[in-house]
LODO-74100 format. One record per atom (N, C-alpha, C): x, y, z. Coordinates in steps of 0.02 Angstrom, whole numbers, padded with zeros to 5 digits, always signed. Example, Ala and Ser with C-alpha at 12.3 -4.5 7.8 and 13.67 -1.06 7.14 Angstrom:
+00660-00284+00390+00615-00225+00390+00660-00165+00390+00642-00112+00354+00684-00053+00357+00645+00002+00394
REM end
This chain:
+09755-00855+00067+09826-00871+00075+09842-00903+00007+09888-00874-00031+09910-00899-00096+09963-00955-00086+09982-00989-00143+10026-01044-00136+10093-01026-00115+10119-00968-00131+10182-00941-00112+10184-00933-00035+10136-00906-00013+10131-00893+00061+10125-00961+00101+10083-01008+00075+10081-01073+00106+10149-01109+00102+10183-01101+00047+10247-01141+00043+10299-01109+00092+10300-01039+00097+10336-01009+00144+10331-01033+00217+10260-01030+00233+10236-01056+00302+10261-01126+00313+10251-01170+00258+10263-01241+00272+10344-01247+00289+10383-01205+00248+10460-01214+00257+10473-01187+00325+10442-01135+00349+10457-01107+00416+10436-01161+00470+10379-01190+00467+10360-01246+00514+10404-01301+00511+10424-01320+00455+10476-01373+00446+10540-01359+00478+10559-01299+00468+10626-01282+00501+10619-01279+00574+10564-01259+00602+10558-01259+00676+10549-01328+00705+10515-01374+00669+10499-01437+00700+10541-01501+00678+10587-01487+00621+10627-01542+00598+10670-01572+00652+10709-01535+00692+10745-01563+00749+10702-01604+00793+10643-01585+00809+10601-01626+00857+10578-01695+00818+10563-01687+00754+10544-01747+00725+10603-01801+00721+10664-01775+00715+10728-01811+00712+10734-01848+00785+10720-01808+00835+10722-01835+00898+10672-01892+00915+10606-01878+00893+10562-01930+00897+10573-01993+00863+10594-01986+00799+10619-02045+00759+10676-02078+00795+10722-02043+00823+10777-02079+00856+10762-02120+00921+10701-02093+00947+10686-02134+01008+10652-02200+00991+10644-02216+00927+10615-02281+00904+10670-02316+00869+10732-02290+00867+10786-02325+00827+10820-02379+00870+10827-02434+00845+10859-02487+00886+10932-02480+00893+10966-02438+00860+11036-02426+00862+11049-02372+00920+11103-02378+00956+11124-02333+01004+11158-02273+00972+11177-02278+00912+11214-02229+00878+11173-02181+00834+11185-02117+00842+11150-02069+00798+11168-02076+00722+11117-02068+00676+11135-02071+00606+11130-02141+00579+11119-02194+00618+11119-02258+00593+11052-02290+00616+11009-02303+00563+10947-02331+00576+10953-02410+00575+10938-02444+00633+10941-02507+00637+10874-02553+00647+10820-02514+00636+10755-02540+00641+10708-02513+00699+10649-02525+00697+10600-02499+00746+10604-02536+00809+10602-02499+00870+10600-02535+00929+10568-02493+00987+10547-02523+01037+10519-02489+01097+10558-02500+01156+10623-02524+01149+10662-02545+01203+10676-02481+01245+10695-02430+01209+10716-02366+01249+10658-02343+01298+10593-02352+01277+10537-02333+01316+10533-02378+01379+10546-02445+01366+10544-02494+01417+10606-02478+01472+10658-02465+01449+10714-02448+01490+10700-02380+01531+10669-02331+01493+10653-02271+01527+10608-02281+01589+10558-02320+01583+10511-02332+01637+10544-02377+01689+10596-02405+01672+10632-02446+01721+10681-02411+01759+10698-02348+01741+10746-02310+01775+10717-02279+01838+10746-02290+01893+10718-02263+01955+10729-02187+01960+10791-02158+01939+10803-02091+01946+10755-02046+01903+10741-02078+01841+10696-02040+01789+10625-02039+01820+10603-02101+01850+10536-02102+01876+10528-02056+01937+10579-02052+01979+10575-02005+02035+10576-01933+02008+10613-01916+01958+10613-01845+01929+10539-01834+01895+10512-01883+01868+10442-01873+01838+10391-01860+01889+10387-01895+01940+10344-01891+01995+10353-01822+02028+10418-01800+02043+10428-01736+02065+10403-01684+02018+10413-01688+01955+10389-01638+01911+10311-01636+01909+10276-01695+01914+10211-01696+01913+10177-01668+01982+10208-01680+02033+10179-01662+02097+10197-01588+02112+10252-01564+02094+10267-01495+02102+10228-01448+02047+10221-01474+01988+10188-01444+01930+10111-01433+01955+10078-01491+01978+10009-01483+01993+09996-01442+02060+10038-01444+02107+10028-01405+02167+10042-01329+02154+10098-01318+02118+10119-01251+02104+10057-01217+02053+10035-01254+02009+09985-01232+01963+09917-01215+02000+09899-01259+02047+09841-01253+02095+09844-01187+02136+09900-01183+02174+09907-01127+02214+09924-01065+02179+09952-01066+02123+09959-01004+02083+09895-00980+02051+09856-01022+02030+09785-01011+02004+09741-00978+02057+09746-01005+02117+09707-00987+02177+09729-00918+02192+09795-00906+02198+09816-00836+02219+09802-00786+02166+09801-00808+02104+09792-00759+02047+09719-00737+02048+09675-00790+02061+09602-00778+02065+09588-00731+02122+09610-00738+02185+09609-00693+02236+09632-00620+02218+09689-00619+02187+09721-00554+02173+09678-00516+02119+09657-00555+02073+09610-00522+02017+09543-00498+02051+09519-00535+02099+09455-00507+02127+09468-00451+02175+09526-00446+02203+09548-00389+02246+09559-00329+02194+09593-00340+02140+09611-00278+02096+09544-00252+02064+09488-00293+02056+09431-00262+02030+09399-00212+02079+09414-00217+02137+09383-00174+02192+09424-00103+02202+09481-00099+02165+09521-00038+02175+09506+00008+02112+09539+00069+02110+09526+00118+02062+09566+00092+01994+09548+00124+01935+09577+00111+01875+09652+00119+01871+09675+00176+01905+09746+00194+01913+09783+00138+01950+09752+00114+02007+09783+00063+02040+09785-00001+02007+09735-00017+01963+09738-00069+01924+09795-00071+01870+09808-00014+01843+09852-00014+01796+09928-00020+01820+09927+00011+01879+09994+00006+01915+10011-00070+01937+09964-00100+01966+09971-00168+01981+09981-00218+01927+09944-00202+01871+09956-00247+01815+10025-00234+01783+10057-00173+01789+10127-00161+01765+10176-00197+01806+10160-00204+01878+10206-00233+01922+10201-00307+01912+10135-00336+01896+10132-00409+01881+10164-00431+01822+10173-00383+01770+10203-00402+01708+10285-00399+01710+10307-00368+01764+10385-00361+01768+10418-00437+01771+10391-00486+01805+10421-00554+01814+10422-00583+01742+10372-00568+01703+10371-00599+01634+10426-00578+01593+10449-00514+01599+10504-00490+01565+10574-00499+01598+10573-00521+01659+10636-00524+01695+10669-00597+01673+10736-00596+01665+10775-00652+01642+10767-00709+01698+10757-00768+01673+10749-00823+01719+10807-00836+01768+10871-00821+01737+10929-00827+01782+10930-00781+01841+10905-00723+01828+10902-00672+01883+10851-00692+01934+10792-00716+01908+10746-00748+01953+10767-00800+01998+10806-00848+01961+10827-00906+01995+10879-00889+02048+10927-00846+02036+10974-00828+02083+10949-00787+02142+10899-00743+02128+10867-00707+02177+10829-00747+02223+10791-00793+02197+10753-00839+02244+10800-00886+02283+10856-00907+02256+10903-00948+02291+10930-00908+02352+10949-00841+02340+10979-00803+02391+10924-00786+02445+10863-00776+02425+10804-00764+02474+10797-00824+02518+10796-00887+02485+10780-00947+02528+10846-00959+02571+10903-00950+02549+10959-00958+02594+10964-00904+02652+10947-00847+02629+10941-00790+02679+10888-00806+02733+10832-00838+02718+10784-00855+02769+10797-00916+02801+10852-00950+02791+10875-01008+02825+10838-01080+02801+10806-01068+02741+10776-01133+02710+10824-01172+02685+10811-01239+02683+10856-01288+02654+10829-01299+02584+10876-01296+02539+10860-01301+02468+10834-01380+02455+10776-01382+02428+10746-01447+02410+10679-01445+02377+10639-01492+02394+10568-01494+02361+10531-01426+02377+10531-01417+02438+10492-01353+02456+10509-01295+02427+10570-01284+02420+10600-01215+02388+10583-01221+02308+10587-01280+02289+10566-01280+02212+10490-01264+02204+10451-01289+02250+10380-01279+02247+10368-01205+02251+10393-01173+02306+10385-01101+02306+10411-01059+02253+10469-01075+02225+10494-01044+02170+10450-01052+02107+10421-01111+02096+10375-01116+02039+10308-01078+02051+10283-01075+02109+10228-01032+02127+10243-00961+02102+10301-00939+02122+10319-00866+02102+10317-00860+02033+10353-00904+01994+10364-00889+01921+10288-00914+01882+10245-00946+01910+10180-00964+01884+10131-00914+01891+10135-00877+01952+10086-00831+01968+10067-00775+01916+10122-00742+01886+10106-00689+01833+10071-00722+01778+10089-00782+01748+10052-00807+01697+09980-00821+01712+09963-00848+01774+09899-00863+01794+09858-00798+01802+09884-00750+01823+09853-00685+01829+09835-00651+01758+09882-00667+01715+09871-00640+01646+09810-00674+01617+09795-00736+01634+09738-00772+01609+09673-00754+01643+09672-00740+01707+09609-00729+01742+09598-00657+01753+09641-00619+01757+09623-00545+01769+09579-00514+01720+09595-00516+01650+09548-00482+01605+09479-00510+01610+09474-00573+01620+09397-00601+01633+09370-00576+01687+09401-00573+01746+09373-00546+01806+09347-00472+01797+09392-00435+01762+09375-00362+01756+09314-00353+01703+09305-00401+01657+09251-00397+01616+09181-00424+01638+09181-00457+01699+09120-00480+01730+09076-00428+01755+09015-00443+01750+08963-00388+01776+08940-00406+01840+08935-00359+01881+08915-00372+01955+08843-00382+01964+08803-00365+01917+08733-00367+01922+08704-00427+01940+08726-00482+01906+08701-00552+01929+08717-00567+02002+08780-00548+02015+08801-00574+02084+08759-00533+02136+08749-00468+02126+08705-00425+02167+08629-00451+02168+08606-00477+02117+08538-00499+02108+08534-00562+02154+08589-00609+02146+08585-00669+02188+08585-00651+02264+08622-00597+02284+08622-00578+02355+08553-00546+02369+08523-00512+02331+08456-00483+02341+08406-00541+02349+08417-00600+02316+08370-00655+02313+08379-00698+02377+08426-00676+02420+08438-00717+02486+08497-00761+02485+08535-00771+02436+08591-00811+02430+08650-00787+02472+08687-00825+02512+08750-00802+02551+08795-00779+02500+08841-00734+02522+08889-00712+02475+08941-00765+02441+08958-00817+02476+09000-00872+02446+08957-00913+02403+08898-00927+02422+08853-00965+02370+08842-00929+02304+08837-00862+02311+08822-00820+02254+08879-00818+02214+08940-00811+02246+08998-00814+02204+09011-00881+02170+08998-00936+02209+09014-01005+02183+08965-01022+02124+08900-01004+02125+08851-01017+02083+08845-00971+02023+08864-00908+02032+08849-00857+01983+08908-00830+01948+08962-00812+01994+09019-00785+01967+09065-00838+01943+09082-00881+01984+09138-00933+01963+09122-00975+01896+09057-00990+01878+09056-01021+01810+09072-00971+01760+09068-00912+01763+09081-00858+01708+09163-00861+01699+09202-00867+01758+09272-00869+01759+09307-00936+01749+09262-00989+01741+09291-01056+01731+09341-01060+01675+09330-01033+01615+09379-01046+01560+09439-01012+01579+09442-00954+01606+09501-00921+01621+09545-00955+01678+09507-00986+01731+09540-01019+01776+09567-01082+01752+09541-01118+01707+09564-01180+01685+09630-01159+01636+09618-01110+01594+09681-01082+01562+09739-01071+01602+09724-01032+01655+09782-01017+01702+09815-01074+01736+09767-01129+01756+09801-01192+01778+09840-01229+01728+09818-01237+01672+09854-01270+01617+09921-01242+01598+09914-01174+01592+09978-01134+01576+10023-01136+01632+10005-01129+01693+10052-01130+01751+10083-01197+01755+10045-01253+01739+10070-01327+01750+10124-01329+01689+10115-01305+01635+10157-01310+01573+10221-01275+01599+10218-01209+01625+10272-01170+01640+10318-01203+01688+10281-01236+01741+10322-01268+01794+10350-01330+01762+10323-01368+01724+10355-01434+01698+10413-01415+01655+10411-01357+01619+10460-01341+01569+10517-01301+01599+10508-01280+01658+10565-01235+01691+10635-01276+01706+10683-01245+01696+10750-01277+01710+10790-01231+01753+10799-01171+01727+10846-01125+01760+10826-01108+01830+10761-01084+01842+10744-01074+01912+10752-01139+01958+10725-01188+01927+10729-01260+01966+10806-01278+01984+10849-01266+01938+10918-01280+01945+10951-01241+02000+10927-01181+02015+10958-01141+02070+10925-01147+02131+10864-01179+02131+10827-01187+02200+10816-01258+02220+10844-01308+02182+10828-01376+02197+10873-01406+02252+10933-01382+02265+10973-01424+02309+10999-01487+02284+11032-01522+02327+11059-01589+02311+11013-01647+02321+11007-01699+02285+10970-01753+02298+10898-01759+02278+10878-01700+02236+10807-01700+02205+10814-01675+02136+10774-01702+02093+10779-01673+02020+10708-01679+01996+10695-01629+01944+10637-01639+01899+10665-01661+01836+10616-01674+01788+10638-01695+01726+10692-01656+01694+10677-01593+01693+10727-01547+01653+10791-01551+01686+10797-01554+01754+10869-01558+01781+10895-01624+01775+10852-01674+01780+10876-01742+01768+10905-01755+01693+10870-01727+01646+10898-01732+01581+10964-01701+01576+10972-01642+01608+11038-01608+01609+11091-01641+01638+11075-01678+01692+11123-01717+01733+11143-01771+01693+11094-01807+01652+11113-01862+01609+11154-01843+01554+11140-01782+01525+11180-01760+01469+11256-01750+01484+11269-01737+01546+11342-01720+01568+11383-01786+01567+11350-01840+01571+11391-01904+01567+11384-01941+01501+11343-01913+01452+11333-01937+01392+11264-01948+01374+11246-01948+01305+11177-01948+01284+11157-02021+01273+11105-02045+01313+11076-02112+01311+11016-02111+01273+10994-02163+01233+10934-02163+01197+10873-02159+01241+10883-02175+01303+10819-02162+01348+10799-02084+01351+10851-02047+01350+10834-01973+01343+10795-01954+01282+10806-01987+01228+10757-01972+01170+10696-01987+01183+10680-02043+01214+10617-02070+01229+10582-02025+01282+10624-02005+01331+10593-01949+01385+10577-01889+01353+10619-01865+01304+10603-01797+01272+10546-01800+01232+10539-01866+01195+10482-01870+01150+10414-01870+01190+10406-01903+01252+10353-01901+01293+10345-01826+01320+10397-01795+01335+10386-01725+01361+10356-01687+01312+10379-01691+01243+10354-01648+01190+10277-01665+01181+10265-01733+01181+10188-01751+01176+10142-01720+01229+10175-01719+01287+10134-01693+01348+10121-01620+01333+10171-01582+01309+10164-01512+01301+10113-01501+01241+10110-01542+01188+10064-01536+01134+09987-01544+01165+09984-01596+01210+09918-01610+01236+09897-01547+01275+09939-01520+01317+09926-01457+01358+09904-01400+01306+09943-01392+01258+09922-01337+01206+09859-01344+01178+09844-01406+01157+09783-01422+01135+09717-01404+01175+09731-01433+01241+09682-01409+01289+09672-01337+01301+09726-01304+01301+09719-01229+01307+09686-01198+01242+09702-01225+01189+09664-01189+01129+09590-01212+01130+09571-01269+01151+09501-01288+01159+09466-01239+01214+09501-01229+01267+09475-01183+01315+09474-01115+01296+09519-01088+01250+09508-01022+01230+09448-01015+01179+09432-01067+01141+09378-01067+01094+09315-01066+01139+09305-01096+01193+09252-01090+01239+09247-01019+01265+09298-00995+01286+09299-00929+01313+09276-00878+01261+09299-00883+01200+09287-00840+01143+09205-00843+01127+09178-00902+01128+09117-00920+01112+09065-00887+01164+09087-00890+01228+09053-00862+01285+09052-00785+01277+09112-00757+01265+09113-00683+01254+09067-00661+01197+09072-00696+01140+09028-00676+01084+08953-00682+01106+08929-00732+01134+08859-00740+01160+08847-00685+01203+08889-00661+01244+08877-00611+01293+08865-00542+01261+08908-00530+01209+08906-00470+01172+08839-00464+01132+08817-00528+01103+08760-00525+01063+08696-00517+01111+08701-00539+01167+08647-00539+01219+08640-00462+01239
REM end
């Protein structure tokens, strides 16, 4: 890559991340007013962790994200294992159907789920948010797990059965370790999608419950407080950590694939 290309890439990255850097800097600004630097402070982070509504939203985000990611990953694994047993034509059709939610607008998904829950007589709240997040996370989890499941060889599993291992034990000790990178990627990506979602959560949350995204939106309607800068900064750092874990996991997956090809 020549200097011109590096300079262009640097400007592009700066253009994308400059607003976030300003937000991060503002979270440490002692002044409540934007554009005026009054010194370094951690007061906004202290006030953030002293806010009961924000802490409730944080724990809701954490519990919903973890549970939705866990269930979506489990359902994606079972679906992928089932798809491996059908014909190639059926696999192509089901993969196409699984990709439709990825292309669908979030507002359509949110309104559709809201109408479905109300039609079933469910009261909008924590449970409906959880169900909605499982729905939106499942296609992403399947996208991570399915290619790896289809690439696995059944020879080792069948050999374990021939040696006397029960089917579940053979799957747990032979097949599951091969799928571990894809499963971890599916879980991390699903958690990130759940924590980052706003539109679907907004339509399915009901009154009296918020996640971080809807709590930030509610706070913005009454004015921008410095605590929101601190909250957004922590949110951004969490996403960076998740992306880093995903990148490390993809490296492990790529290394395993390369070793398998060489073998």
